[in-house]
N, C-alpha and C positions, 0 to 999 in steps of 0.2 A: 504494500500500500504506500503510495507516494505521499510525501510530506506536503501538507497544504500550506500555501503561502500566508503570510501575515497580513492583517488589515493595518496598513500603515497609519491610517487616520486615527486609530485608537491611541497610538503613541503621542500624536499631537494633542488629542483630547486630554489624555492623562497628564502630559507635561504642563499644558496650559492651566488645567484645574489645580495642579499642585502648586504652580507659581502663584496663581490667584489667591489661594488660601494662605500661603506663606506670606505674601505681600500684605494681605489683610491683617495678619498678626503683626507684621512690622508697623503698619499704620496705627494699630491699637497701642503698640508700645510707644510710638511717637507721641500719641496723645497723652499717654501717662507721663512721659518724660517732660513734655512741654505743655503744662496745664494752663498757661495764660491764654486769654481769649484770642489774642492776635495770632496764635499758632493755628487756629482752626480756619485756615484760609480755604478759598473756594476750590483750588486745584486739588488739594488733598481730599477734600470732601467728595468731589466728583470721582476721583480715582478710587476711593474706597467703595463708593456705590457701584462703580463699574466692575469691580472684581468679586462681588458677592456671589457670583454664579458658581464658584469653585466647588463647594460641597455638592450641590445638585448635579453637577456634571460628573463628579466622581461616583456618586451612587447610581447615576444613569449608566455609566460604563460597566458597573458590576453586573447589571441585568442584561445589558447589551451583549457582553461576552458569554453569559450563560445561555441566552437564547440563540446566539450564533453557533455555539458548539453543542449545546444540550437542549435544543428546543423540544425534543420528544421525551426528555427525562434525563436525570443525572446518573452517572455510573456508580457502582458500588464503592463505598469508601469516600465518596465526595465530601460529605459533611465532616468526617473524621479528619481528613487532610486539612480542611480549612479551619477547623478548631485548632490545629497545631500551628499553622502558618499565620493565622490572623488573630485568633483569640488569645493565644499565649503572649505574644508581644503587647497586645492591648492591655492585658492584666498587668504585666510587668511595668509598662510605662505609666499606668495609672497609679501603681504603688509608688513609683518615683515622684510623680506629680503630687501625690498626697504628702510625701515627705517635705515638699517645698511649700505647700499651700495650706497646711493645717494651721489654724490660727493660734491656738494655745496647745503646745506640744505635750500631750499625755498619750499613753498607749490607747486609751479608750477613744479619745478624739481622733487619733491617727486611724484606728480601725474603722471608725464611722466615716471618716473622709475617704478611705479606700473603698468601702462598700458603696458609698454614694457615687464615687467616680465610676466604679465598675458596673454596678447594676442599674443606676439611674442616669448614667451618661453625663454626670456633672463635671466634665472636663472637656478640653478642646479637641479630644479625639473620639468624641461620642459617635461619630459617623460609622464606626465599626459595628455598633449595635444595629444601626439601620441596615447595613449591608447583610448582616446575619438574618434579619427579618426578611430581606429580599430573597436570600437563599431558601429559607423555609417556604415562603410564598411561591417561589418558582417550583419547588418540589411538589407543592400541593395543587397549584393552579395551572401549570404549563399545559396540561392536556386539555383543559377547558379553554384557555386562551388560544390554543391552536385551532379549536373548533369555531370560535367566535370571530366575527369580522372586526378589524381594527376601526372601521368606521363607526362601530357601536361602542367598543370598549374604550377607545381613547376619549371621546366626549364625556362618557359616563365617569371615567377615572378623573378627568379634569374637573368636572363639576363637584365630585366628592372632595377632591383635594382643595379646590377653590373655596368651597363652603367651610371646610374644616379650618383652613388657615384664616379665612375671612372672619370667622367667629372670634378667634383669639387675637386677631389683628385689630378688630374694631369694637369688640365688647370689653368693657372694663372689668377687671377681676373683682369679685365680691370681697368685701372687707373681712377676710378670713385667711389664716396662715396657710391652710392647705390649698385654698384657691389661688393664693399668691404664688405658691410653688408650681401649681399646674400651669398657670399663665407664663411662668418663667422659672425654670426651663422645661417643665413637665410635658407640655404638649409637643415638644420637639421629637420625642422618642417614638411614639406609635407610628406604624407604617402609613396610617391615613394621611399624615402630613407629607408623604413622599410618594404616594401610590401612583400619581400620574407619571413620574419618572420611571417607575417599574413598568407600566404599560407601554410607555414610549420606548424604553430600552428593549423590551421584549420584541415588539414588532419591527423596530429598526434593526435589531440583531438578526432576527429570523428572515427578514426581507431586505437585506442590506443593499443588494444591487438595484432593486426597485427604488429604494430610498435615494440612492445616488442619482439615478435617472431622473427622479422627480426634482431633486435639488438643482440639477443642471437645467431642467426645463423651466423652472421658476427662479432662476438665479437672481433676477432683480428683486424679487420678494425676499430671498435669502439675505441679500445685502441690506435691504431696507428695514427688515423687522428688528434687528438689534438696536438700530437708532430709534425707531418708533417706540419700542418697548422700554428703552432706557429713558426716553423723555417722559413716558408715563410714570416711571418710578420717581423721577425728579418732581413731577407734578404731585404725585401722592405724598411725597415728603413735605412739600410746601403747604398743602392744604389739609393733610390728615396726619395724625401722630401714629407712625408705624415704626416699629423697631428696625434699626439698620442691621439686618441680618439676612441670611439665606432662607429664613422661614417666612418671608414676606409673601403676601398673596400675589403680588405682581411679579414675583420671581419666577412663577410658573411659565410666564410668557418670555421673560428676558432670558432665563437659563436655556429654555428650549431653542430660542432664536440663536443663541451663542453656540449651542451644540451643532445646529445645522450649518451655521456659518463656518465653524472650524472644520466640520466634515467636508464641506464643499471646497473650501480654499485648499485644505491639505490634500484633497484628492487630485488637485492639479499639480502637485509637487512630486517629482519623480521619486525621491527618497527623503526620509526625514534626516535633517542634519545630525551630526554626532552629539551635539549638546542636547537636542530634543530626546534622542535615545537615552542619553545618560540620565537626564532628569526623570524620564518615564520609567526607566529600570529601577531607579532609587525612590520612586514617588511614594510608595507606602512607608518606607523608612523616614522620608522627609516629613510626611504627614504626622508620623508618630513622634519624631524627635524634635522638630523645630520649636514647639512651645517651650521645651526645656531650655534651649539657648536664649530664647526671648526672656524667660524668667531670670536667667543669669545677667543678661544685659540691663535689666531694670535696676540692678545693683551698681551699675557703673554710671557715673555722671557724664552726660554727653558733652563734647567740646563746645565752647561758647559760639563758635562760628557756624554751627549747625542749626537748622530750624526743624520743624516737625516733619516736613517732607524729605529733606536731605537725610535726616536721621533715620526715617522709615526705610528709605532706599538702602542705606548703608547697613542697617540692622537686618534687612531682608537678605542681602547678599551674604553677609557673615553667617546667618543662620542656615542658608542653603548649603554653603561650602562646608560648614562644620557638621551638618546633618549627613551629608554624603560621605565625608571623611570618617565619621563615627560608624556609620553603617558598613563602609568598606572594611574598616579594621575589624569590627566585631563579626562580620560575616566570614572572616578568615578562620574563626574557631567554630566548632560544631554547634555549640549552644547559642551562638550569636544571633542567628536568624529567629530564634524563639524569644529573644530579648528586644530587638529593635526592628524586626521585620526582615524578610528575605529579599535580597537583591535579585531582581529578575535578570535574565541573561539573554534577552532577545537581541538579535543583531539585524542590521539592515539587509534587506533582500531586494533584488531588482523587480520581482513580480509583486503586484499589489492589487487591492480592491476586490479580490474574489476568494479570500481565505479567511482564516481566523487566528486569533491570538490565544 
């Protein structure tokens, strides 16, 4: 049986999503370091809004690859393998983050912080819990999704996702401690907040060539939609109080439009550059590790000549480099991939657009 070629567009999606999330963390760090009002200038604000699509794209990729390779069902041992390569690093890094973020250090407080990080997703690497929900949903629902038309499933999934996020975006939390938790961050975790990306990923992965043909046919729309949906986001921010995060109701449109734009543009490029492959191959480790280095950077006073934007860019670059370096070193030992994530080893191939990752 011949080896199927890789979908090169996935490397671009993974790389861009990884950079977007990490740069978002860098801007958050910049805001913490430069708290004066003058630091919150328009350019930084617009940049931050423009990169909020990172996590939705990453969870989309997880279902896209599943549907592309396992549309009819997953093989034996599928879940066990992913428990090892995804869940173990997730648990380890959440223990590390608990060490650095527990407010008053006692063993009880530490264990509570660890538990909240791991089981409630109260850390910056919460997306792993969403991906595991996607795995379970794919195993349970793929046979039904194969039978149903995407013309039915996608609008229904969008409406469910829109209504779910819209409720928490626009309805104020009741004056109760539990309700306050559910509104932030409790509603992030259930799959209902991401179900449209699952449906979109499934049908794009299963019908990838047809999707590419559609994008080429409607390329003007592909280029226009990110601009239009981003303007909608800025409008929503101006006239409605919505949290600046990837859980915004308008993110469903913006993230989807960015997915299609990246897929279309990257399909026109013969091969991904080496830097794209490098970041894509280390993307999971970068996702897991980069918050650690941002925590360390918060303890260093920034030079006086930097402002919030220049500091954010510098912190972003430092975090990317150190995350890749840490993963590279630890992946040299057998246990390393279970601590900081496994480095992927995909290499560039000349054939594209008709295979799988």
